[in-house]
C-alpha positions in Angstrom: 94.2 70.6 125.9 97.8 71.7 125.5 98.5 69.1 122.9 95.2 69.2 121.2 95.2 69.3 117.4 94.1 72.8 116.3 93.0 74.1 112.9 93.3 77.8 112.5 90.7 79.0 110.0 88.7 82.1 109.3 84.9 82.3 109.0 85.3 85.6 107.2 87.2 85.4 103.9 86.7 86.7 100.4 89.0 84.0 99.1 87.2 81.0 97.6 90.5 79.1 97.7 90.9 79.5 101.5 87.3 78.5 102.1 87.7 75.3 99.9 91.0 74.4 101.7 89.5 74.8 105.1 86.4 72.8 104.2 88.6 70.0 102.8 90.7 69.8 106.0 87.5 69.7 108.2 85.9 67.0 106.0 89.0 64.8 106.1 89.5 65.1 109.8 85.8 64.6 110.5 85.8 61.6 108.1 88.7 60.0 109.9 87.1 60.9 113.3 90.2 62.8 114.3 89.5 65.2 117.1 90.6 68.8 116.7 89.7 72.3 117.9 88.8 74.8 115.2 90.2 78.2 116.0 88.5 81.1 114.1 91.1 83.8 113.7 88.6 86.3 112.4 87.0 86.5 115.9 90.1 87.3 117.9 93.3 89.0 116.7 95.2 87.2 119.4 94.4 83.9 117.8 95.7 85.2 114.5 98.9 86.4 116.1 99.3 83.0 117.8 98.8 81.1 114.5 101.5 83.2 112.9 103.8 82.8 115.8 103.4 79.0 115.8 103.8 78.9 112.0 106.9 81.1 112.2 105.5 83.3 109.5 104.3 86.8 110.2 102.1 86.8 107.1 100.7 83.2 107.3 97.2 82.8 106.1 94.7 80.2 107.3 94.2 77.3 107.3 97.2 76.4 109.5 97.4 73.2 111.6 99.2 72.7 114.8 99.3 70.3 117.8 99.6 72.3 120.9 102.3 74.8 120.2 104.0 72.5 117.6 103.5 73.5 114.0 102.3 70.8 111.7 101.8 72.7 108.5 99.6 74.5 106.0 97.1 73.2 103.5 99.6 72.2 100.9 101.5 70.1 103.5 98.3 68.6 104.8 97.2 67.7 101.3 100.6 66.1 100.6 100.4 64.1 103.8 97.0 62.8 102.8 98.2 61.8 99.3 101.3 60.1 100.8 99.1 58.4 103.4 101.2 60.0 106.1 98.4 62.0 107.7 98.8 60.7 111.3 102.6 61.4 111.2 101.9 64.9 109.8 99.4 65.6 112.6 101.8 64.1 115.2 99.2 61.7 116.4 
């Protein structure tokens, strides 16, 4: 579980942009049958703190992606990796 791919997201957001970004990440990962653990930061402030620590950004907003404690990137980096067909490298698979 330590090196499991994790997607930090929030189930409570007034931002339509954040919701769309999270949905797109989940759709792509599900479509490619890539296993991941969704971590809802709105349910536990410790998860939010962990997300920000891994991202190295005290104000990081979801969605953020990491593999274990290794930061992969945010939505923009994810989208770029998909466009460049480098998703597996980005996700460190």
